[in-house]
ZADO-1210 file (C-alpha; in nm, 4 decimals, padded with zeros to 6 digits):
<atoms>
<atom x="14.7958" y="09.8000" z="01.0809" code="MET" pos="1"/>
<atom x="14.9960" y="10.0167" z="01.3178" code="ALA" pos="2"/>
<atom x="14.6752" y="10.2019" z="01.4145" code="PHE" pos="3"/>
<atom x="14.5015" y="09.8716" z="01.4928" code="ALA" pos="4"/>
<atom x="14.7949" y="09.7637" z="01.7105" code="TYR" pos="5"/>
<atom x="14.7937" y="10.0973" z="01.8913" code="PHE" pos="6"/>
<atom x="14.4190" y="10.0686" z="01.9535" code="ARG" pos="7"/>
<atom x="14.4488" y="09.7129" z="02.0805" code="GLU" pos="8"/>
<atom x="14.7384" y="09.8144" z="02.3048" code="GLY" pos="9"/>
<atom x="14.5361" y="10.0973" z="02.4519" code="ASN" pos="10"/>
<atom x="14.2442" y="09.8631" z="02.5091" code="ASN" pos="11"/>
<atom x="14.4765" y="09.6247" z="02.6908" code="LEU" pos="12"/>
<atom x="14.6071" y="09.9078" z="02.9087" code="LYS" pos="13"/>
<atom x="14.2522" y="10.0197" z="02.9818" code="CYS" pos="14"/>
<atom x="14.1527" y="09.6649" z="03.0739" code="ASP" pos="15"/>
<atom x="14.4446" y="09.6438" z="03.3154" code="ARG" pos="16"/>
<atom x="14.3577" y="09.9848" z="03.4615" code="LEU" pos="17"/>
<atom x="13.9958" y="09.8815" z="03.5090" code="HIS" pos="18"/>
<atom x="14.1083" y="09.5600" z="03.6760" code="ALA" pos="19"/>
<atom x="14.3312" y="09.7535" z="03.9165" code="ARG" pos="20"/>
<atom x="14.0513" y="10.0035" z="03.9856" code="SER" pos="21"/>
<atom x="13.8126" y="09.7180" z="04.0496" code="GLY" pos="22"/>
<atom x="14.0506" y="09.5637" z="04.2998" code="ARG" pos="23"/>
<atom x="14.0986" y="09.8970" z="04.4787" code="TRP" pos="24"/>
<atom x="13.7227" y="09.9519" z="04.4869" code="LEU" pos="25"/>
<atom x="13.6720" y="09.6023" z="04.6275" code="PHE" pos="26"/>
<atom x="13.9335" y="09.6651" z="04.8978" code="LEU" pos="27"/>
<atom x="13.7783" y="10.0029" z="04.9790" code="LEU" pos="28"/>
<atom x="13.4312" y="09.8501" z="05.0124" code="LEU" pos="29"/>
<atom x="13.5683" y="09.5638" z="05.2220" code="ALA" pos="30"/>
<atom x="13.7404" y="09.8112" z="05.4572" code="CYS" pos="31"/>
<atom x="13.4248" y="10.0203" z="05.4836" code="PHE" pos="32"/>
<atom x="13.2188" y="09.7108" z="05.5617" code="GLN" pos="33"/>
<atom x="13.4699" y="09.6095" z="05.8291" code="ALA" pos="34"/>
<atom x="13.4456" y="09.9612" z="05.9735" code="TYR" pos="35"/>
<atom x="13.0665" y="09.9396" z="05.9871" code="LEU" pos="36"/>
<atom x="13.0847" y="09.6001" z="06.1583" code="ILE" pos="37"/>
<atom x="13.3324" y="09.7419" z="06.4108" code="ALA" pos="38"/>
<atom x="13.1037" y="10.0385" z="06.4705" code="GLN" pos="39"/>
<atom x="12.8094" y="09.8052" z="06.5253" code="GLU" pos="40"/>
<atom x="13.0145" y="09.6049" z="06.7743" code="ASN" pos="41"/>
<atom x="13.1075" y="09.9229" z="06.9635" code="ILE" pos="42"/>
<atom x="12.7594" y="10.0690" z="06.9685" code="CYS" pos="43"/>
<atom x="12.4194" y="09.9451" z="06.8547" code="ARG" pos="44"/>
<atom x="12.1287" y="10.1760" z="06.7720" code="VAL" pos="45"/>
<atom x="11.7881" y="10.1445" z="06.9344" code="LEU" pos="46"/>
<atom x="11.5521" y="10.4096" z="06.7894" code="PRO" pos="47"/>
<atom x="11.3648" y="10.5835" z="07.0667" code="TYR" pos="48"/>
<atom x="11.0516" y="10.5483" z="06.8546" code="SER" pos="49"/>
<atom x="11.0565" y="10.1760" z="06.9381" code="ARG" pos="50"/>
<atom x="11.0468" y="10.2549" z="07.3092" code="LEU" pos="51"/>
<atom x="10.7636" y="10.5036" z="07.2504" code="GLN" pos="52"/>
<atom x="10.5671" y="10.2441" z="07.0548" code="ALA" pos="53"/>
<atom x="10.5886" y="09.9854" z="07.3349" code="ALA" pos="54"/>
<atom x="10.2601" y="09.8882" z="07.4979" code="ALA" pos="55"/>
<atom x="10.3730" y="10.0090" z="07.8415" code="SER" pos="56"/>
<atom x="10.6679" y="10.1545" z="08.0297" code="VAL" pos="57"/>
<atom x="10.7481" y="09.8018" z="08.1488" code="SER" pos="58"/>
<atom x="10.7485" y="09.6755" z="07.7889" code="ALA" pos="59"/>
<atom x="10.9774" y="09.9618" z="07.6857" code="ALA" pos="60"/>
<atom x="11.2110" y="09.8722" z="07.9719" code="GLY" pos="61"/>
<atom x="11.2160" y="09.5108" z="07.8530" code="HIS" pos="62"/>
<atom x="11.3221" y="09.6252" z="07.5041" code="LEU" pos="63"/>
<atom x="11.6021" y="09.8299" z="07.6552" code="LEU" pos="64"/>
<atom x="11.7333" y="09.5535" z="07.8793" code="MET" pos="65"/>
<atom x="11.7011" y="09.2943" z="07.6040" code="ASN" pos="66"/>
<atom x="11.9990" y="09.4528" z="07.4299" code="GLU" pos="67"/>
<atom x="12.3266" y="09.2577" z="07.4605" code="PRO" pos="68"/>
<atom x="12.6163" y="09.3961" z="07.6690" code="PRO" pos="69"/>
<atom x="12.7815" y="09.7124" z="07.5434" code="GLY" pos="70"/>
<atom x="12.6746" y="10.0599" z="07.4344" code="TRP" pos="71"/>
<atom x="12.3279" y="10.1250" z="07.2963" code="VAL" pos="72"/>
<atom x="12.2669" y="10.4557" z="07.1196" code="ARG" pos="73"/>
<atom x="11.9101" y="10.5684" z="07.1732" code="LEU" pos="74"/>
<atom x="11.8647" y="10.7426" z="06.8421" code="GLN" pos="75"/>
<atom x="11.6708" y="11.0665" z="06.8908" code="PRO" pos="76"/>
<atom x="11.3989" y="11.1877" z="06.6554" code="THR" pos="77"/>
<atom x="11.5567" y="11.5330" z="06.6196" code="GLN" pos="78"/>
<atom x="11.8965" y="11.6706" z="06.5107" code="PRO" pos="79"/>
<atom x="12.1781" y="11.5987" z="06.7534" code="VAL" pos="80"/>
<atom x="12.4197" y="11.8461" z="06.9086" code="ASN" pos="81"/>
<atom x="12.7131" y="11.6374" z="07.0289" code="ALA" pos="82"/>
<atom x="12.8896" y="11.9023" z="07.2384" code="ASP" pos="83"/>
<atom x="12.7267" y="11.7270" z="07.5371" code="THR" pos="84"/>
<atom x="12.6853" y="11.3502" z="07.5537" code="VAL" pos="85"/>
<atom x="12.4634" y="11.1671" z="07.8050" code="TRP" pos="86"/>
<atom x="12.5950" y="10.8302" z="07.9296" code="LEU" pos="87"/>
<atom x="12.3638" y="10.6062" z="08.1344" code="LEU" pos="88"/>
<atom x="12.4571" y="10.3022" z="08.3457" code="VAL" pos="89"/>
<atom x="12.1814" y="10.0817" z="08.4898" code="HIS" pos="90"/>
<atom x="12.1738" y="09.9035" z="08.8241" code="GLY" pos="91"/>
<atom x="12.1690" y="09.5458" z="08.9521" code="TYR" pos="92"/>
<atom x="11.8682" y="09.3486" z="08.8305" code="GLY" pos="93"/>
<atom x="11.7345" y="09.6483" z="08.6384" code="SER" pos="94"/>
<atom x="11.4152" y="09.6009" z="08.4381" code="ARG" pos="95"/>
<atom x="11.4802" y="09.9179" z="08.2420" code="GLY" pos="96"/>
<atom x="11.1470" y="10.0910" z="08.3051" code="TYR" pos="97"/>
<atom x="11.3026" y="10.3321" z="08.5565" code="GLU" pos="98"/>
<atom x="11.5073" y="10.4860" z="08.2717" code="TRP" pos="99"/>
<atom x="11.2346" y="10.5450" z="08.0119" code="ILE" pos="100"/>
<atom x="11.1126" y="10.8883" z="08.1260" code="ASP" pos="101"/>
<atom x="11.4707" y="10.9998" z="08.1903" code="ALA" pos="102"/>
<atom x="11.5799" y="10.8892" z="07.8426" code="ILE" pos="103"/>
<atom x="11.2979" y="11.0877" z="07.6849" code="GLN" pos="104"/>
<atom x="11.3863" y="11.3996" z="07.8854" code="ALA" pos="105"/>
<atom x="11.7552" y="11.3695" z="07.7936" code="LEU" pos="106"/>
<atom x="11.6757" y="11.2987" z="07.4285" code="GLY" pos="107"/>
<atom x="11.4624" y="11.6128" z="07.4122" code="ASN" pos="108"/>
<atom x="11.7763" y="11.8206" z="07.4757" code="THR" pos="109"/>
<atom x="11.9078" y="11.7306" z="07.1296" code="GLY" pos="110"/>
<atom x="12.2220" y="11.5710" z="07.2717" code="HIS" pos="111"/>
<atom x="12.3058" y="11.2048" z="07.2024" code="PRO" pos="112"/>
<atom x="12.2063" y="10.9469" z="07.4639" code="VAL" pos="113"/>
<atom x="12.4005" y="10.6243" z="07.5193" code="TYR" pos="114"/>
<atom x="12.2910" y="10.3436" z="07.7505" code="PHE" pos="115"/>
<atom x="12.5440" y="10.0913" z="07.8813" code="TYR" pos="116"/>
<atom x="12.4373" y="09.7291" z="07.9230" code="ARG" pos="117"/>
<atom x="12.6545" y="09.4990" z="08.1322" code="TYR" pos="118"/>
<atom x="12.6470" y="09.1754" z="08.3302" code="ASP" pos="119"/>
<atom x="12.5573" y="09.2788" z="08.6865" code="TRP" pos="120"/>
<atom x="12.6763" y="08.9479" z="08.8297" code="SER" pos="121"/>
<atom x="13.0363" y="09.0609" z="08.7736" code="ARG" pos="122"/>
<atom x="13.2385" y="09.2269" z="09.0490" code="CYS" pos="123"/>
<atom x="13.2602" y="09.6079" z="09.0438" code="PRO" pos="124"/>
<atom x="13.6260" y="09.6312" z="08.9396" code="LYS" pos="125"/>
<atom x="13.5712" y="09.3991" z="08.6431" code="ALA" pos="126"/>
<atom x="13.2697" y="09.6022" z="08.5296" code="VAL" pos="127"/>
<atom x="13.4616" y="09.9300" z="08.5613" code="VAL" pos="128"/>
<atom x="13.7559" y="09.7890" z="08.3629" code="ASP" pos="129"/>
<atom x="13.5223" y="09.6841" z="08.0804" code="SER" pos="130"/>
<atom x="13.3285" y="10.0106" z="08.0926" code="LEU" pos="131"/>
<atom x="13.6395" y="10.2234" z="08.0668" code="ARG" pos="132"/>
<atom x="13.7688" y="10.0240" z="07.7697" code="ALA" pos="133"/>
<atom x="13.4296" y="10.0406" z="07.5976" code="ASP" pos="134"/>
<atom x="13.4085" y="10.4144" z="07.6674" code="PHE" pos="135"/>
<atom x="13.7476" y="10.4746" z="07.5064" code="GLN" pos="136"/>
<atom x="13.6254" y="10.2956" z="07.1939" code="ARG" pos="137"/>
<atom x="13.3004" y="10.4918" z="07.1992" code="LEU" pos="138"/>
<atom x="13.4831" y="10.8270" z="07.2206" code="GLN" pos="139"/>
<atom x="13.6339" y="10.7706" z="06.8765" code="ALA" pos="140"/>
<atom x="13.2920" y="10.7168" z="06.7169" code="THR" pos="141"/>
<atom x="13.1005" y="11.0214" z="06.8450" code="VAL" pos="142"/>
<atom x="13.1006" y="11.3010" z="06.5819" code="PRO" pos="143"/>
<atom x="13.2744" y="11.6253" z="06.6686" code="GLY" pos="144"/>
<atom x="13.6014" y="11.7136" z="06.8361" code="SER" pos="145"/>
<atom x="13.4922" y="11.8583" z="07.1719" code="SER" pos="146"/>
<atom x="13.2509" y="11.6838" z="07.4081" code="HIS" pos="147"/>
<atom x="13.1322" y="11.7177" z="07.7644" code="HIS" pos="148"/>
<atom x="13.0516" y="11.3687" z="07.8918" code="TRP" pos="149"/>
<atom x="12.7816" y="11.3542" z="08.1583" code="ILE" pos="150"/>
<atom x="12.7336" y="11.0199" z="08.3338" code="TRP" pos="151"/>
<atom x="12.4267" y="10.9017" z="08.5261" code="PHE" pos="152"/>
<atom x="12.4553" y="10.5734" z="08.7153" code="GLY" pos="153"/>
<atom x="12.1774" y="10.4234" z="08.9234" code="HIS" pos="154"/>
<atom x="12.2072" y="10.1853" z="09.2198" code="SER" pos="155"/>
<atom x="12.4883" y="09.9397" z="09.1372" code="TYR" pos="156"/>
<atom x="12.5484" y="10.1542" z="08.8284" code="GLY" pos="157"/>
<atom x="12.6033" y="10.4528" z="09.0605" code="ALA" pos="158"/>
<atom x="12.8723" y="10.2572" z="09.2415" code="TRP" pos="159"/>
<atom x="13.0260" y="10.1783" z="08.9027" code="ILE" pos="160"/>
<atom x="13.0353" y="10.5400" z="08.7803" code="VAL" pos="161"/>
<atom x="13.1726" y="10.6623" z="09.1143" code="ALA" pos="162"/>
<atom x="13.4571" y="10.4145" z="09.0768" code="ARG" pos="163"/>
<atom x="13.5063" y="10.5179" z="08.7144" code="LEU" pos="164"/>
<atom x="13.5291" y="10.8812" z="08.8230" code="ASN" pos="165"/>
<atom x="13.8482" y="10.7966" z="09.0129" code="ALA" pos="166"/>
<atom x="14.0087" y="10.6729" z="08.6886" code="ARG" pos="167"/>
<atom x="14.0142" y="11.0231" z="08.5353" code="PHE" pos="168"/>
<atom x="14.1966" y="11.3462" z="08.6234" code="PRO" pos="169"/>
<atom x="14.0001" y="11.6274" z="08.7843" code="ALA" pos="170"/>
<atom x="14.0159" y="11.8415" z="08.4697" code="ASP" pos="171"/>
<atom x="13.8626" y="11.5770" z="08.2403" code="ALA" pos="172"/>
<atom x="13.5575" y="11.7183" z="08.0525" code="PRO" pos="173"/>
<atom x="13.3157" y="11.5006" z="08.2487" code="MET" pos="174"/>
<atom x="13.0814" y="11.4925" z="08.5433" code="GLU" pos="175"/>
<atom x="12.9407" y="11.1921" z="08.7244" code="PHE" pos="176"/>
<atom x="12.6002" y="11.1586" z="08.8902" code="HIS" pos="177"/>
<atom x="12.5617" y="10.8674" z="09.1331" code="ALA" pos="178"/>
<atom x="12.1900" y="10.8062" z="09.1950" code="ILE" pos="179"/>
<atom x="12.0832" y="10.5992" z="09.4986" code="ALA" pos="180"/>
<atom x="12.4198" y="10.4257" z="09.4894" code="GLY" pos="181"/>
<atom x="12.5595" y="10.1976" z="09.7633" code="PRO" pos="182"/>
<atom x="12.8972" y="10.3742" z="09.7480" code="LEU" pos="183"/>
<atom x="12.9894" y="10.2460" z="10.0951" code="ALA" pos="184"/>
<atom x="12.9665" y="09.8914" z="09.9569" code="GLY" pos="185"/>
<atom x="12.7184" y="09.6042" z="09.9684" code="MET" pos="186"/>
<atom x="12.7634" y="09.2839" z="10.1661" code="LYS" pos="187"/>
<atom x="12.6513" y="09.0691" z="09.8714" code="ALA" pos="188"/>
<atom x="12.9565" y="09.1839" z="09.6720" code="PHE" pos="189"/>
<atom x="13.1962" y="09.2053" z="09.9655" code="GLN" pos="190"/>
<atom x="13.1353" y="08.8352" z="10.0366" code="ASP" pos="191"/>
<atom x="13.2306" y="08.7152" z="09.6887" code="ARG" pos="192"/>
<atom x="13.4487" y="08.9859" z="09.5331" code="CYS" pos="193"/>
<atom x="13.8125" y="09.0644" z="09.6175" code="PRO" pos="194"/>
<atom x="13.8464" y="09.3640" z="09.8533" code="PRO" pos="195"/>
<atom x="13.9024" y="09.6842" z="09.6582" code="ASP" pos="196"/>
<atom x="13.9095" y="10.0243" z="09.8249" code="THR" pos="197"/>
<atom x="14.1641" y="10.1700" z="09.5830" code="THR" pos="198"/>
<atom x="13.8977" y="10.3741" z="09.4046" code="TRP" pos="199"/>
<atom x="13.7905" y="10.5413" z="09.7297" code="LEU" pos="200"/>
<atom x="14.1482" y="10.6261" z="09.8233" code="ALA" pos="201"/>
<atom x="14.2030" y="10.7731" z="09.4757" code="LEU" pos="202"/>
<atom x="13.8779" y="10.9715" z="09.4993" code="SER" pos="203"/>
<atom x="14.0061" y="11.1383" z="09.8158" code="ARG" pos="204"/>
<atom x="14.3265" y="11.2610" z="09.6504" code="ARG" pos="205"/>
<atom x="14.3573" y="11.6135" z="09.5178" code="SER" pos="206"/>
<atom x="14.3525" y="11.6378" z="09.1389" code="GLY" pos="207"/>
<atom x="14.1842" y="11.3008" z="09.0879" code="VAL" pos="208"/>
<atom x="13.8305" y="11.2613" z="08.9625" code="GLY" pos="209"/>
<atom x="13.6092" y="11.5116" z="08.7806" code="PRO" pos="210"/>
<atom x="13.2936" y="11.6511" z="08.9410" code="ARG" pos="211"/>
<atom x="13.0956" y="11.3891" z="09.1378" code="LEU" pos="212"/>
<atom x="12.7405" y="11.4435" z="09.2624" code="ILE" pos="213"/>
<atom x="12.5859" y="11.1929" z="09.5034" code="GLN" pos="214"/>
<atom x="12.2054" y="11.1893" z="09.4826" code="TRP" pos="215"/>
<atom x="12.0853" y="11.0015" z="09.7913" code="ARG" pos="216"/>
<atom x="11.7346" y="10.8753" z="09.8546" code="THR" pos="217"/>
<atom x="11.5866" y="10.8830" z="10.2033" code="LEU" pos="218"/>
<atom x="11.6720" y="10.5412" z="10.3458" code="GLN" pos="219"/>
<atom x="11.3249" y="10.4956" z="10.4982" code="ALA" pos="220"/>
<atom x="11.1684" y="10.5548" z="10.1545" code="GLN" pos="221"/>
<atom x="11.4075" y="10.3370" z="09.9571" code="ASP" pos="222"/>
<atom x="11.2922" y="09.9757" z="09.9254" code="GLY" pos="223"/>
<atom x="11.6461" y="09.8584" z="09.8496" code="ALA" pos="224"/>
<atom x="11.7959" y="10.0054" z="10.1689" code="TYR" pos="225"/>
<atom x="11.5254" y="10.0657" z="10.4280" code="ARG" pos="226"/>
<atom x="11.5736" y="09.7298" z="10.6056" code="ASP" pos="227"/>
<atom x="11.9504" y="09.7741" z="10.6396" code="LEU" pos="228"/>
<atom x="12.1029" y="09.8842" z="10.9703" code="SER" pos="229"/>
<atom x="12.3200" y="10.1390" z="10.7916" code="ARG" pos="230"/>
<atom x="12.2519" y="10.3478" z="10.4820" code="ASP" pos="231"/>
<atom x="12.5037" y="10.2223" z="10.2195" code="PRO" pos="232"/>
<atom x="12.4716" y="10.5490" z="10.0277" code="GLN" pos="233"/>
<atom x="12.6634" y="10.7395" z="10.2942" code="VAL" pos="234"/>
<atom x="13.0358" y="10.7672" z="10.2291" code="VAL" pos="235"/>
<atom x="13.2712" y="11.0622" z="10.2556" code="SER" pos="236"/>
<atom x="13.4301" y="11.1715" z="09.9274" code="ILE" pos="237"/>
<atom x="13.5893" y="11.5166" z="09.9664" code="PRO" pos="238"/>
<atom x="13.4947" y="11.7570" z="09.6895" code="GLY" pos="239"/>
<atom x="13.1796" y="11.5693" z="09.5908" code="SER" pos="240"/>
<atom x="12.8381" y="11.7238" z="09.6337" code="ARG" pos="241"/>
<atom x="12.5573" y="11.5415" z="09.8153" code="VAL" pos="242"/>
<atom x="12.1891" y="11.6035" z="09.7437" code="ILE" pos="243"/>
<atom x="11.9141" y="11.4315" z="09.9445" code="ARG" pos="244"/>
<atom x="11.5993" y="11.3467" z="09.7536" code="LEU" pos="245"/>
<atom x="11.2595" y="11.4337" z="09.9001" code="PRO" pos="246"/>
<atom x="11.0189" y="11.1757" z="10.0402" code="ALA" pos="247"/>
<atom x="10.7670" y="11.2112" z="09.7564" code="GLU" pos="248"/>
<atom x="10.7456" y="11.2785" z="09.3854" code="MET" pos="249"/>
<atom x="10.4172" y="11.3910" z="09.2289" code="ASP" pos="250"/>
<atom x="10.2285" y="11.2828" z="09.5402" code="GLY" pos="251"/>
<atom x="10.3805" y="10.9328" z="09.5501" code="HIS" pos="252"/>
<atom x="10.6639" y="10.7767" z="09.7500" code="ARG" pos="253"/>
<atom x="10.9987" y="10.8558" z="09.5936" code="LEU" pos="254"/>
<atom x="11.1842" y="10.5275" z="09.6296" code="GLY" pos="255"/>
<atom x="11.4760" y="10.3497" z="09.4728" code="HIS" pos="256"/>
<atom x="11.3760" y="10.3158" z="09.1078" code="ASN" pos="257"/>
<atom x="11.1857" y="10.6395" z="09.0516" code="TRP" pos="258"/>
<atom x="11.4853" y="10.8333" z="09.1818" code="SER" pos="259"/>
<atom x="11.6260" y="10.8176" z="08.8262" code="VAL" pos="260"/>
<atom x="11.3343" y="11.0173" z="08.6838" code="LYS" pos="261"/>
<atom x="11.3457" y="11.2735" z="08.9663" code="TRP" pos="262"/>
<atom x="11.7220" y="11.3286" z="08.9435" code="VAL" pos="263"/>
<atom x="11.7378" y="11.3647" z="08.5644" code="VAL" pos="264"/>
<atom x="11.4380" y="11.5965" z="08.5504" code="GLU" pos="265"/>
<atom x="11.5788" y="11.8030" z="08.8389" code="THR" pos="266"/>
<atom x="11.9201" y="11.8195" z="08.6730" code="PHE" pos="267"/>
<atom x="11.7599" y="11.9449" z="08.3515" code="LEU" pos="268"/>
<atom x="11.5699" y="12.2137" z="08.5445" code="GLY" pos="269"/>
<atom x="11.2303" y="12.0527" z="08.4921" code="LEU" pos="270"/>
<atom x="11.1658" y="12.0237" z="08.8673" code="ARG" pos="271"/>
<atom x="11.3274" y="12.3373" z="09.0017" code="GLY" pos="272"/>
<atom x="11.6383" y="12.3901" z="09.2123" code="ASN" pos="273"/>
<atom x="11.7503" y="12.0930" z="09.4281" code="PRO" pos="274"/>
<atom x="11.8311" y="12.3419" z="09.7048" code="ARG" pos="275"/>
<atom x="11.4628" y="12.4329" z="09.7244" code="GLY" pos="276"/>
<atom x="11.1584" y="12.2335" z="09.8279" code="LYS" pos="277"/>
<atom x="11.2317" y="11.9513" z="09.5834" code="SER" pos="278"/>
<atom x="11.5514" y="11.8457" z="09.7531" code="GLY" pos="279"/>
<atom x="11.8208" y="11.9295" z="10.0052" code="GLN" pos="280"/>
<atom x="12.1838" y="11.9973" z="09.9199" code="SER" pos="281"/>
<atom x="12.4060" y="11.8648" z="10.1976" code="GLU" pos="282"/>
<atom x="12.7397" y="11.9737" z="10.0551" code="LYS" pos="283"/>
</atoms>
């Protein structure tokens, strides 16, 4: 009788323990699911194989630009070494195709590639504010403890990353590449956006802003700028390096959009030294 009571009591204790364990397991799974949802909101994954399988470069660009605003991780097909992280920011009205070859070249390095989608109708300061906040969230999700963040911005995106550069101290583990960017400003934005030259003043201070490289197209070759009276790429930022792109790439005119491919491939050493025939270093 006493043995039966003891056994029933133990069973009751076990049932209670199982119930508690079940509740803890449920809470743990719920927290993990919430974490995954948060991760998905911070950064979505677009396998590069989908871009490769597209019918054309234009179709691949459409897939890329069809992503909603925020970070898109372009999942590579090989193991990733996250000591260096590539961060890409597109330009105004981008159709995405100008990034496809560059994304492949960067992905082949084995380092993770992230592409930032945003609403280009917004004023530069608003975009930079959102980008910085989204970048801070992204930093916490990239595996590893030590990273070198390398930014490439094109056209309006170049203007954005140049402004973002001024938000960080000079010793931040980053470098910023502004490709064919209207860093001197564009009338279309000056007419409708509040005046903001704070970023330029900050960029000219000592100790502010990591390494900044301005990659400038030849104005006469650039369809976005050739009809303007003044080249909007030209602005003085002490400490930055300026590299002029050549007139041609692979026998064709090197204009606004294909500058992305030339710059990334040159940076990776696939096109030689920019001080040589392929380009001219001005500073």
